[in-house]
TORKE-41440 format. One record per residue: chain; residue number from 1; x, y, z of N, C-alpha, C in turn. Coordinates in nm, 2 decimals. Layout:
# TORKE-41440
- A/NUM/X/Y/Z/X/Y/Z/X/Y/Z
...
***
This chain:
# TORKE-41440
- A/1/2.57/-0.49/-3.52/2.62/-0.39/-3.55/2.56/-0.26/-3.60
- A/2/2.43/-0.31/-3.65/2.33/-0.18/-3.65/2.31/-0.14/-3.54
- A/3/2.31/-0.20/-3.40/2.27/-0.14/-3.27/2.38/-0.04/-3.24
- A/4/2.50/-0.07/-3.26/2.61/-0.01/-3.24/2.63/0.11/-3.31
- A/5/2.58/0.10/-3.44/2.60/0.23/-3.53/2.49/0.31/-3.49
- A/6/2.39/0.28/-3.46/2.27/0.38/-3.39/2.31/0.44/-3.27
- A/7/2.37/0.32/-3.19/2.41/0.39/-3.05/2.50/0.53/-3.06
- A/8/2.61/0.48/-3.14/2.73/0.58/-3.13/2.70/0.73/-3.21
- A/9/2.61/0.69/-3.33/2.53/0.79/-3.39/2.47/0.90/-3.29
- A/10/2.35/0.82/-3.19/2.32/0.90/-3.10/2.41/0.99/-3.00
- A/11/2.53/0.89/-2.97/2.63/0.96/-2.87/2.67/1.06/-2.96
- A/12/2.71/1.07/-3.09/2.82/1.17/-3.15/2.72/1.29/-3.14
- A/13/2.58/1.28/-3.18/2.52/1.41/-3.18/2.46/1.45/-3.05
- A/14/2.51/1.39/-2.94/2.45/1.42/-2.82/2.29/1.41/-2.77
- A/15/2.25/1.32/-2.85/2.10/1.29/-2.82/2.12/1.21/-2.70
- A/16/2.20/1.13/-2.68/2.21/1.02/-2.55/2.35/1.06/-2.51
- A/17/2.38/1.04/-2.36/2.50/1.09/-2.29/2.51/0.99/-2.18
- A/18/2.51/0.83/-2.20/2.52/0.75/-2.11/2.67/0.74/-2.01
- A/19/2.68/0.73/-1.91/2.78/0.71/-1.84/2.87/0.61/-1.86
- A/20/2.85/0.48/-1.84/2.91/0.37/-1.91/2.89/0.31/-2.02
- A/21/2.91/0.37/-2.14/2.88/0.36/-2.28/2.89/0.23/-2.31
- A/22/3.04/0.16/-2.24/3.07/0.03/-2.31/2.96/-0.08/-2.28
- A/23/2.87/-0.04/-2.17/2.75/-0.15/-2.17/2.71/-0.18/-2.28
- A/24/2.68/-0.09/-2.38/2.64/-0.14/-2.49/2.64/-0.27/-2.54
- A/25/2.75/-0.31/-2.52/2.82/-0.44/-2.60/2.78/-0.55/-2.51
- A/26/2.74/-0.53/-2.41/2.67/-0.64/-2.31/2.53/-0.67/-2.39
- A/27/2.48/-0.60/-2.50/2.35/-0.65/-2.57/2.40/-0.76/-2.68
- A/28/2.50/-0.79/-2.71/2.54/-0.89/-2.79/2.49/-1.05/-2.74
- A/29/2.54/-1.07/-2.64/2.47/-1.22/-2.56/2.31/-1.20/-2.57
- A/30/2.27/-1.09/-2.54/2.09/-1.09/-2.51/2.05/-1.10/-2.69
- A/31/2.11/-1.06/-2.78/2.06/-1.07/-2.90/2.07/-1.24/-2.93
- A/32/2.19/-1.29/-2.91/2.18/-1.45/-2.91/2.10/-1.52/-2.85
- A/33/2.06/-1.46/-2.71/1.96/-1.53/-2.65/1.82/-1.52/-2.73
- A/34/1.78/-1.40/-2.74/1.67/-1.38/-2.80/1.66/-1.46/-2.94
- A/35/1.74/-1.48/-3.00/1.76/-1.55/-3.16/1.70/-1.72/-3.10
- A/36/1.74/-1.78/-3.00/1.71/-1.91/-2.93/1.59/-1.90/-2.88
- A/37/1.53/-1.82/-2.83/1.37/-1.82/-2.78/1.29/-1.78/-2.88
- A/38/1.33/-1.71/-2.99/1.27/-1.69/-3.10/1.24/-1.83/-3.19
- A/39/1.36/-1.91/-3.18/1.35/-2.02/-3.26/1.28/-2.12/-3.21
- A/40/1.24/-2.12/-3.07/1.19/-2.24/-2.97/1.05/-2.19/-3.00
- A/41/1.02/-2.06/-3.02/0.84/-2.05/-3.03/0.82/-2.07/-3.15
- A/42/0.89/-2.05/-3.26/0.86/-2.07/-3.43/0.83/-2.21/-3.45
- A/43/0.89/-2.28/-3.40/0.91/-2.43/-3.39/0.78/-2.49/-3.30
- A/44/0.74/-2.40/-3.23/0.61/-2.44/-3.14/0.69/-2.56/-3.04
- A/45/0.80/-2.57/-2.97/0.86/-2.65/-2.93/0.78/-2.65/-2.78
- A/46/0.74/-2.73/-2.67/0.72/-2.72/-2.54/0.84/-2.64/-2.47
- A/47/0.79/-2.61/-2.37/0.90/-2.52/-2.28/0.97/-2.62/-2.23
- A/48/1.13/-2.58/-2.27/1.23/-2.65/-2.23/1.33/-2.58/-2.16
- A/49/1.42/-2.62/-2.08/1.56/-2.55/-2.00/1.64/-2.47/-2.11
- A/50/1.61/-2.50/-2.25/1.67/-2.41/-2.33/1.61/-2.25/-2.31
- A/51/1.47/-2.26/-2.30/1.38/-2.16/-2.32/1.40/-2.06/-2.18
- A/52/1.40/-2.16/-2.09/1.41/-2.08/-1.98/1.56/-2.00/-1.95
- A/53/1.65/-2.11/-2.00/1.79/-2.01/-2.01/1.81/-1.89/-2.09
- A/54/1.74/-1.87/-2.19/1.75/-1.79/-2.30/1.68/-1.66/-2.22
- A/55/1.55/-1.71/-2.13/1.46/-1.60/-2.08/1.56/-1.55/-1.97
- A/56/1.64/-1.63/-1.89/1.72/-1.57/-1.79/1.85/-1.47/-1.84
- A/57/1.92/-1.50/-1.96/2.01/-1.43/-2.03/1.96/-1.30/-2.04
- A/58/1.85/-1.28/-2.09/1.76/-1.18/-2.15/1.74/-1.06/-2.01
- A/59/1.69/-1.15/-1.95/1.61/-1.07/-1.84/1.76/-1.02/-1.73
- A/60/1.83/-1.09/-1.71/1.95/-1.04/-1.61/2.04/-0.96/-1.67
- A/61/2.09/-1.00/-1.79/2.20/-0.92/-1.87/2.10/-0.79/-1.90
- A/62/1.98/-0.79/-1.94/1.93/-0.66/-1.98/1.92/-0.57/-1.86
- A/63/1.91/-0.63/-1.74/1.91/-0.54/-1.63/2.04/-0.49/-1.60
- A/64/2.12/-0.57/-1.61/2.25/-0.48/-1.58/2.32/-0.41/-1.69
- A/65/2.27/-0.41/-1.79/2.29/-0.33/-1.90/2.24/-0.18/-1.87
- A/66/2.10/-0.19/-1.81/2.03/-0.09/-1.80/2.08/0.00/-1.67
- A/67/2.12/-0.08/-1.57/2.17/-0.01/-1.46/2.31/0.06/-1.49
- A/68/2.40/-0.01/-1.58/2.54/0.04/-1.62/2.51/0.17/-1.73
- A/69/2.44/0.16/-1.79/2.40/0.27/-1.87/2.33/0.38/-1.82
- A/70/2.26/0.35/-1.73/2.18/0.50/-1.67/2.27/0.53/-1.54
- A/71/2.35/0.43/-1.49/2.42/0.48/-1.38/2.35/0.51/-1.25
- A/72/2.27/0.41/-1.22/2.17/0.37/-1.10/2.25/0.31/-1.00
- A/73/2.18/0.32/-0.89/2.23/0.28/-0.76/2.20/0.12/-0.78
- A/74/2.34/0.04/-0.75/2.32/-0.13/-0.76/2.22/-0.14/-0.65
- A/75/2.22/-0.06/-0.53/2.20/-0.14/-0.39/2.07/-0.12/-0.41
- A/76/2.00/-0.02/-0.45/1.86/0.04/-0.44/1.77/-0.06/-0.57
- A/77/1.84/-0.10/-0.65/1.78/-0.16/-0.76/1.79/-0.32/-0.72
- A/78/1.85/-0.36/-0.62/1.86/-0.52/-0.57/1.72/-0.61/-0.59
- A/79/1.63/-0.52/-0.55/1.53/-0.59/-0.55/1.47/-0.63/-0.68
- A/80/1.51/-0.56/-0.78/1.49/-0.63/-0.91/1.53/-0.75/-0.95
- A/81/1.67/-0.76/-0.91/1.76/-0.90/-0.93/1.67/-1.02/-0.87
- A/82/1.63/-0.99/-0.78/1.54/-1.08/-0.70/1.38/-1.11/-0.76
- A/83/1.34/-1.02/-0.79/1.21/-1.06/-0.86/1.24/-1.12/-1.02
- A/84/1.37/-1.11/-1.08/1.37/-1.15/-1.20/1.42/-1.30/-1.17
- A/85/1.50/-1.33/-1.04/1.53/-1.47/-1.01/1.39/-1.55/-0.97
- A/86/1.29/-1.46/-0.92/1.15/-1.52/-0.89/1.09/-1.58/-1.03
- A/87/1.10/-1.48/-1.11/1.03/-1.50/-1.23/1.10/-1.64/-1.31
- A/88/1.21/-1.64/-1.31/1.29/-1.76/-1.34/1.24/-1.90/-1.30
- A/89/1.24/-1.91/-1.15/1.21/-2.01/-1.09/1.08/-2.03/-1.12
- A/90/0.95/-1.96/-1.12/0.83/-1.97/-1.16/0.83/-2.02/-1.29
- A/91/0.91/-1.98/-1.41/0.89/-2.02/-1.53/0.94/-2.19/-1.55
- A/92/1.03/-2.20/-1.48/1.09/-2.34/-1.44/0.98/-2.44/-1.44
- A/93/0.86/-2.40/-1.36/0.77/-2.52/-1.35/0.70/-2.53/-1.45
- A/94/0.71/-2.44/-1.58/0.61/-2.48/-1.72/0.68/-2.54/-1.80
- A/95/0.81/-2.60/-1.77/0.90/-2.69/-1.84/0.83/-2.82/-1.88
- A/96/0.79/-2.83/-1.97/0.73/-2.94/-2.02/0.81/-3.08/-2.14
- A/97/0.93/-3.04/-2.14/0.99/-3.11/-2.24/1.07/-3.27/-2.14
- A/98/1.11/-3.35/-2.21/1.13/-3.46/-2.15/1.27/-3.49/-2.12
- A/99/1.38/-3.35/-2.13/1.49/-3.41/-2.06/1.49/-3.39/-1.93
- A/100/1.65/-3.41/-1.87/1.67/-3.43/-1.70/1.60/-3.32/-1.63
- A/101/1.59/-3.19/-1.69/1.54/-3.09/-1.60/1.38/-3.09/-1.60
- A/102/1.33/-3.13/-1.73/1.16/-3.15/-1.77/1.11/-3.27/-1.66
- A/103/1.19/-3.40/-1.64/1.14/-3.45/-1.53/1.18/-3.39/-1.39
- A/104/1.23/-3.35/-1.36/1.22/-3.28/-1.20/1.13/-3.19/-1.23
- A/105/1.12/-3.09/-1.30/1.00/-2.98/-1.31/0.86/-3.06/-1.27
- A/106/0.87/-3.19/-1.37/0.74/-3.27/-1.36/0.70/-3.31/-1.22
- A/107/0.79/-3.34/-1.14/0.80/-3.40/-1.01/0.78/-3.28/-0.91
- A/108/0.83/-3.16/-0.90/0.81/-3.06/-0.80/0.75/-2.93/-0.87
- A/109/0.69/-2.95/-0.97/0.60/-2.85/-1.02/0.53/-2.75/-0.92
- A/110/0.48/-2.80/-0.83/0.40/-2.73/-0.70/0.51/-2.62/-0.61
- A/111/0.61/-2.68/-0.60/0.69/-2.60/-0.54/0.79/-2.54/-0.60
- A/112/0.81/-2.54/-0.75/0.85/-2.46/-0.85/0.78/-2.32/-0.82
- A/113/0.66/-2.35/-0.87/0.57/-2.24/-0.86/0.57/-2.14/-0.76
- A/114/0.55/-2.20/-0.63/0.51/-2.16/-0.51/0.67/-2.07/-0.48
- A/115/0.76/-2.16/-0.49/0.89/-2.07/-0.47/0.93/-1.95/-0.57
- A/116/0.89/-1.94/-0.68/0.91/-1.84/-0.78/0.80/-1.72/-0.71
- A/117/0.70/-1.76/-0.68/0.63/-1.66/-0.65/0.65/-1.64/-0.53
- A/118/0.70/-1.67/-0.41/0.72/-1.63/-0.29/0.85/-1.53/-0.33
- A/119/0.98/-1.58/-0.40/1.07/-1.50/-0.42/1.04/-1.37/-0.50
- A/120/0.96/-1.36/-0.58/0.88/-1.22/-0.66/0.82/-1.16/-0.56
- A/121/0.74/-1.19/-0.45/0.70/-1.12/-0.34/0.78/-1.06/-0.25
- A/122/0.92/-1.13/-0.23/1.00/-1.10/-0.15/1.07/-0.99/-0.19
- A/123/1.12/-1.01/-0.35/1.17/-0.87/-0.42/1.06/-0.74/-0.41
- A/124/0.92/-0.79/-0.43/0.85/-0.64/-0.42/0.82/-0.56/-0.30
- A/125/0.86/-0.69/-0.19/0.81/-0.63/-0.06/0.93/-0.55/0.00
- A/126/1.09/-0.59/-0.06/1.19/-0.53/-0.02/1.20/-0.37/-0.12
- A/127/1.10/-0.34/-0.18/1.13/-0.22/-0.24/1.09/-0.12/-0.12
- A/128/1.02/-0.15/-0.02/0.97/0.00/0.07/1.11/-0.02/0.16
- A/129/1.19/-0.11/0.16/1.34/-0.07/0.24/1.44/0.01/0.18
- A/130/1.49/0.10/0.25/1.59/0.19/0.22/1.74/0.10/0.27
- A/131/1.80/0.04/0.18/1.91/-0.02/0.21/2.02/0.03/0.28
- A/132/2.06/0.15/0.24/2.13/0.27/0.26/2.11/0.32/0.41
- A/133/2.01/0.34/0.45/1.99/0.41/0.59/1.97/0.30/0.69
- A/134/1.85/0.20/0.64/1.87/0.10/0.75/1.85/-0.02/0.73
- A/135/1.95/-0.11/0.79/1.99/-0.23/0.73/1.86/-0.33/0.73
- A/136/1.83/-0.42/0.63/1.71/-0.51/0.64/1.74/-0.58/0.75
- A/137/1.82/-0.63/0.83/1.84/-0.70/0.94/1.75/-0.62/1.08
- A/138/1.79/-0.50/1.06/1.75/-0.42/1.17/1.57/-0.35/1.16
- A/139/1.52/-0.42/1.07/1.38/-0.37/1.03/1.29/-0.51/1.09
- A/140/1.17/-0.49/1.09/1.07/-0.58/1.15/1.07/-0.71/1.03
- A/141/1.06/-0.82/1.07/1.07/-0.92/0.96/0.93/-0.99/0.97
- A/142/0.83/-0.90/1.01/0.68/-0.97/0.99/0.67/-0.99/0.84
- A/143/0.70/-0.89/0.75/0.68/-0.94/0.61/0.69/-1.05/0.54
- A/144/0.82/-1.13/0.61/0.83/-1.25/0.56/0.71/-1.35/0.57
- A/145/0.62/-1.32/0.67/0.53/-1.43/0.67/0.45/-1.43/0.55
- A/146/0.44/-1.36/0.45/0.37/-1.37/0.34/0.43/-1.46/0.23
- A/147/0.56/-1.44/0.21/0.62/-1.56/0.11/0.63/-1.69/0.16
- A/148/0.64/-1.69/0.30/0.67/-1.84/0.37/0.53/-1.91/0.36
- A/149/0.39/-1.80/0.39/0.25/-1.85/0.36/0.27/-1.93/0.23
- A/150/0.30/-1.87/0.12/0.31/-1.87/-0.06/0.38/-2.02/-0.04
- A/151/0.50/-2.04/0.02/0.57/-2.16/0.02/0.48/-2.26/0.07
- A/152/0.40/-2.24/0.21/0.31/-2.34/0.26/0.23/-2.40/0.16
- A/153/0.15/-2.32/0.07/0.07/-2.34/-0.02/0.11/-2.40/-0.14
- A/154/0.23/-2.40/-0.18/0.32/-2.49/-0.27/0.30/-2.62/-0.22
- A/155/0.35/-2.66/-0.09/0.34/-2.79/-0.06/0.19/-2.85/-0.05
- A/156/0.09/-2.77/-0.01/-0.05/-2.84/-0.03/-0.10/-2.86/-0.19
- A/157/-0.03/-2.77/-0.28/-0.05/-2.80/-0.40/0.02/-2.93/-0.44
- A/158/0.13/-2.92/-0.40/0.20/-3.08/-0.43/0.13/-3.20/-0.39
- A/159/0.09/-3.18/-0.23/-0.02/-3.32/-0.19/-0.15/-3.33/-0.28
- A/160/-0.17/-3.26/-0.34/-0.28/-3.27/-0.41/-0.25/-3.35/-0.54
- A/161/-0.13/-3.29/-0.58/-0.10/-3.36/-0.70/-0.04/-3.49/-0.70
- A/162/0.02/-3.52/-0.55/0.06/-3.64/-0.52/-0.08/-3.76/-0.52
- A/163/-0.19/-3.70/-0.47/-0.31/-3.77/-0.44/-0.38/-3.80/-0.59
- A/164/-0.34/-3.70/-0.68/-0.42/-3.74/-0.81/-0.34/-3.84/-0.92
- A/165/-0.21/-3.86/-0.83/-0.11/-3.95/-0.95/-0.20/-4.13/-0.93
- A/166/-0.16/-4.17/-1.04/-0.19/-4.33/-1.05/-0.13/-4.41/-0.95
- A/167/0.00/-4.38/-0.88/0.06/-4.44/-0.79/0.11/-4.34/-0.70
- A/168/0.01/-4.29/-0.60/0.08/-4.18/-0.51/0.16/-4.24/-0.41
- A/169/0.27/-4.15/-0.37/0.39/-4.21/-0.30/0.34/-4.16/-0.15
- A/170/0.35/-4.26/-0.08/0.32/-4.21/0.08/0.43/-4.14/0.15
- A/171/0.56/-4.17/0.10/0.64/-4.08/0.16/0.65/-3.95/0.11
- A/172/0.63/-3.93/-0.04/0.63/-3.80/-0.10/0.53/-3.71/-0.03
- A/173/0.41/-3.78/0.00/0.27/-3.73/0.08/0.32/-3.65/0.22
- A/174/0.38/-3.76/0.31/0.43/-3.71/0.42/0.53/-3.61/0.43
- A/175/0.64/-3.62/0.32/0.72/-3.52/0.32/0.69/-3.37/0.30
- A/176/0.60/-3.39/0.18/0.53/-3.23/0.16/0.43/-3.20/0.24
- A/177/0.38/-3.28/0.33/0.28/-3.22/0.46/0.39/-3.17/0.57
- A/178/0.47/-3.25/0.59/0.57/-3.20/0.67/0.64/-3.05/0.62
- A/179/0.70/-3.06/0.54/0.74/-2.93/0.45/0.63/-2.80/0.47
- A/180/0.52/-2.84/0.43/0.44/-2.74/0.42/0.37/-2.68/0.59
- A/181/0.40/-2.82/0.65/0.36/-2.72/0.82/0.47/-2.65/0.89
- A/182/0.62/-2.70/0.84/0.71/-2.61/0.90/0.71/-2.47/0.80
- A/183/0.70/-2.46/0.68/0.67/-2.35/0.63/0.54/-2.25/0.70
- A/184/0.43/-2.30/0.71/0.33/-2.23/0.79/0.38/-2.21/0.94
- A/185/0.43/-2.30/1.00/0.45/-2.25/1.12/0.55/-2.13/1.13
- A/186/0.66/-2.12/1.06/0.75/-2.00/1.04/0.68/-1.87/0.99
- A/187/0.59/-1.90/0.91/0.52/-1.79/0.86/0.41/-1.73/0.96
- A/188/0.35/-1.81/1.05/0.24/-1.76/1.16/0.38/-1.68/1.26
- A/189/0.50/-1.74/1.27/0.58/-1.66/1.37/0.61/-1.51/1.35
- A/190/0.65/-1.52/1.18/0.66/-1.39/1.15/0.57/-1.31/1.15
- A/191/0.45/-1.35/1.11/0.36/-1.26/1.12/0.28/-1.20/1.23
- A/192/0.29/-1.27/1.34/0.28/-1.26/1.45/0.39/-1.15/1.57
- A/193/0.52/-1.17/1.47/0.62/-1.12/1.52/0.66/-1.17/1.67
- A/194/0.66/-1.32/1.66/0.70/-1.37/1.79/0.84/-1.44/1.75
- A/195/0.90/-1.44/1.86/1.05/-1.52/1.86/1.04/-1.63/1.96
- A/196/1.08/-1.77/1.94/1.08/-1.88/2.02/1.24/-1.91/2.07
- A/197/1.25/-1.92/2.18/1.36/-1.99/2.22/1.36/-2.15/2.15
- A/198/1.46/-2.20/2.14/1.52/-2.33/2.06/1.41/-2.44/2.15
- A/199/1.44/-2.46/2.27/1.35/-2.60/2.33/1.19/-2.56/2.30
- A/200/1.11/-2.48/2.32/1.00/-2.46/2.29/0.95/-2.49/2.14
- A/201/1.07/-2.40/2.04/1.06/-2.45/1.89/1.03/-2.59/1.88
- A/202/1.13/-2.65/1.94/1.14/-2.81/1.89/1.03/-2.88/1.94
- A/203/0.98/-2.83/2.06/0.87/-2.92/2.11/0.73/-2.90/2.03
- A/204/0.72/-2.77/2.00/0.59/-2.74/1.92/0.60/-2.81/1.74
- A/205/0.73/-2.79/1.72/0.72/-2.86/1.57/0.74/-2.99/1.57
- A/206/0.78/-3.07/1.68/0.77/-3.21/1.71/0.62/-3.26/1.73
- A/207/0.54/-3.19/1.83/0.40/-3.22/1.84/0.31/-3.20/1.71
- A/208/0.36/-3.10/1.64/0.26/-3.05/1.51/0.28/-3.16/1.41
- A/209/0.44/-3.18/1.40/0.46/-3.31/1.31/0.39/-3.45/1.34
- A/210/0.39/-3.46/1.48/0.31/-3.62/1.51/0.19/-3.60/1.48
- A/211/0.12/-3.47/1.51/-0.02/-3.50/1.47/-0.04/-3.49/1.35
- A/212/0.04/-3.41/1.24/0.01/-3.44/1.10/0.03/-3.57/1.06
- A/213/0.13/-3.62/1.10/0.17/-3.77/1.09/0.04/-3.87/1.08
- A/214/-0.01/-3.82/1.22/-0.12/-3.94/1.27/-0.24/-3.93/1.17
- A/215/-0.26/-3.77/1.15/-0.37/-3.73/1.05/-0.35/-3.81/0.92
- A/216/-0.25/-3.80/0.86/-0.21/-3.83/0.75/-0.25/-3.98/0.72
- A/217/-0.17/-4.05/0.83/-0.21/-4.19/0.80/-0.34/-4.23/0.81
- A/218/-0.44/-4.15/0.88/-0.58/-4.19/0.88/-0.63/-4.17/0.76
- A/219/-0.60/-4.07/0.70/-0.65/-4.00/0.54/-0.62/-4.09/0.44
- A/220/-0.48/-4.15/0.44/-0.43/-4.23/0.36/-0.50/-4.36/0.34
***
């Protein structure tokens, strides 16, 4: 109510002149999410799914409210949504609670960190594109190599995490190694701006996978 009074007071005296003034009502769920987030911090609880969902609401609804009030182009600000999504995924790796999502984050923490960072990098790199002039698909995809390399690094991090466990999973070790190799292979193709036909790509992937499996079996 205080926010609405201040907002309409400023609008009445023409100190502000927002186009979509009704977007101010979107701040109501932001206040609710901020209250939940503040309660989590004051009680010094471990990072939980509630914390992540509150942060998601604040960031996404806040961005939508700002775009509507300022009447800016949605398409040109699309990378901001991608960056926020990456921040949320990265924060998911910090969840320490013992609920269902906390157990999931504990298992895939390396992939969550790497995926979030890769999405953030993708959003930052997309800022250089003018979506209304040149479609992204028509431009070089070499820049995709960087986020793909970050994803491959997440798999390596997960491998070391598996190795340090009291009861390391051989299947998990192999799966993370293969996934890391796949992302690294795609990143290399993107950075070199190379395109392979289906059969050579399958042969290279199969050969690399067999080599990795043989090497991993020797190391385990």
